[in-house]
N, C-alpha and C positions, 0 to 999 in steps of 0.2 A: 505495498501499499504504499509504503514512502516514497516509495520507488518509481508511481504516477505521481506524485505531488510534487517532485522533484524536476521532474521535464515538466511538467503542466505550469508550476512557477519560472522554467528558465525561458519553457516558449510565450508568458506574457511577460518578461523582460526582456525580450529578446521582441516583442514586438511593438513596445513601448519607445526601444530603441529602436526601432525601425521608420516607425508611424510619427515620431513625435518628430513638432516639424522645428527648423534648428532657428538658435539666434538670429542667421539673418534674414529668417522668416518673418519675422516679429519687425526687424526694424525696415523690412521693404514697406510693409503693412502701412508700419507706421507713416514711412512717408507717404505712399499712399495717401491713404485718409489723410493727410495733411494738405494737400495737393487738393484733394476731393473736397476740405472745404474752406479755402482759398476760392476753389473754382465759383464758388457760391455766393462769395462777396462783390457785393458790386464795386468797379471797376471804379475808381477813383478819375472825376473830369473836375474841369476849371465852374466854378460856382454861378449859375444861374442866376442874371439882375430878372427883376421885373419885365422891366423893359424888350431883358431881349429874349421872354416866353410870352408876352405878352404877341411880337413881332411874329416870333415862329406861330405863331397858335394862328393868326391872322394870314399868312399864305400859307399854311395849311389846310385852314377851312373856311376862309373870306368873311367879311362879313364887318361888322364896327364894333371894337374893346370897348366892354361896359365895366368893368371889375378881375383886377389880379388879385390873390390870396396865395399867401404863402401856405402848399402842402405837404412837407417836412422839407430834411436837409435840404433839399437841392430838386427840388419843385415845385409851381404853380399852380392853380387851379383857374384859369384865365377862362371868364365870361362873356361870351356875342355874340352881340345883336345881329343874325345874317339878314340880307335883302328878304327873305319869304317872311319876314318878320319872328322866327321864331330864335327862341332864344336857347344858348347852348352852352353846356360846361365843356372844356375839356383840361385834361392835366396835361401838362410841360415838363418833361424831365429832363434835367439837364444832363 
């Protein structure tokens, strides 16, 4: 009986040694995880001004700019009056 237990224990140790990830695998995973997290972060860009946001909204949607409101760190909500009389609010990001 002890003979079988010794072989079973040896098989378990051998399986763990063969299939356990190496320290290099953990390092690669860490680099991959860090890169994946950095990809999700917004890319830094020049700070958008209210005047630039209004100009971009007017160029893209047309009409008259009624109001420009800050909508975050680098974004503005621009309210436009279109020629049809419709009031449109759009978000312009920097």
